[in-house]
N, C-alpha and C positions, 0 to 999 in steps of 0.2 A: 349242165341240165343239172340239178339236183335230186343228190342221194333218193332213189324210196326207201319208205322207211323198212320192208322185204329186206331193201341191200345192207343197212342200217344195223338194226336189231342183231346182236349176240358178236358185233364185231369188234369188238373188241376184248372178245372171253376164250381166256388157254384153258378150250375146251378139245372134246378131244381130237381132234381133225388136226388141234394146234399137238399134241402133245404126240401122234404120229407122224406129225412130220419132221419133229423138230431132236424127241429123242431118241438117242439110242436105241435099240432093237430089243437089245438085252432090260432094258431099263424101262421101256416104253410097257414091255409084256409081266414084269417083277411089278411095278404099279398095279396095272391091269389087274393081275393075279390079285391086287392087296388089297384095291377098290373092292372085288367080285368075293373074296371068300372073305371080307374084315377082319385083315388080319393087321395087326402093331406097321405101319410105317418103316421100313428096313431107314437106317442112319443114310449110308453109301446110296440108296436110291434117294433117300432125302434131298441128298447135295447136291445129284445130279440132276434134279428135277428143278431145283432151290436156282440153279447155274443155268436154264436153258428159259423159268420160266421168271428170273431178271430180266436178262438179254430180251424176250420177244416184249416185258412191258415194256422197256425205259426206247426198245424200236419205236411203240405206239403213244411216246411221249411221257408214260408215268414217272415219277417222281414218287407215288408214296403206295404203302397197299394198305390193305384193310382189313382184320380177320370178322367175321362175323361168321358167330353159333349163337344157339340157340341150346341155352341153359334146361336145368328141367324145373323152371321155373316157371315156366309158359311164354314168358316173355321171351325181348333179342336182345345180343347185346354186340355191342363191335371194337374193337381192340385198332387204334391207329399209327404206322409205325411209318417210317419213311426210308429209299433205299441210300438216301444219303448220311454218312458219318461223318460230323468236324472230325480232325485229325487234331493235336494239341500244334501243332504247324503252324497253323488257321490254313492249312490247305483242307478236302473232302474229298473221299472216295464211295467208291458204287458199291453198299453189298447186301445181301441176300441169302444166308447157308438154311438148310437142311435142318438148318434146326427150330425156323419159322414155321413149320411144314408139319412137322412132329405134335403129334396130341401133349398138350399140356395138363389138363385137368383132365378127371371122369365127367 
């Protein structure tokens, strides 16, 4: 039987439930405090989140990710990147770090 819209909706989102289940408790609490208080994301917390998020995304079949943002121009924009990073020896590695989660521009 095919999945219903309600079963599919949001099923591929690294949401609060996934964060609570997958992140270490101290990292989850720190991230929640950062979100609720609007503070900059600490790089140590970001690195843990990025590692867990990458593992979850790869489990979902992802090879790329998008940074979607709303600049003050009134339009939206996005940047596409991949987890796959080619290496000089012809191989590739999967990488994603906390620096991709840190606010880069005002």
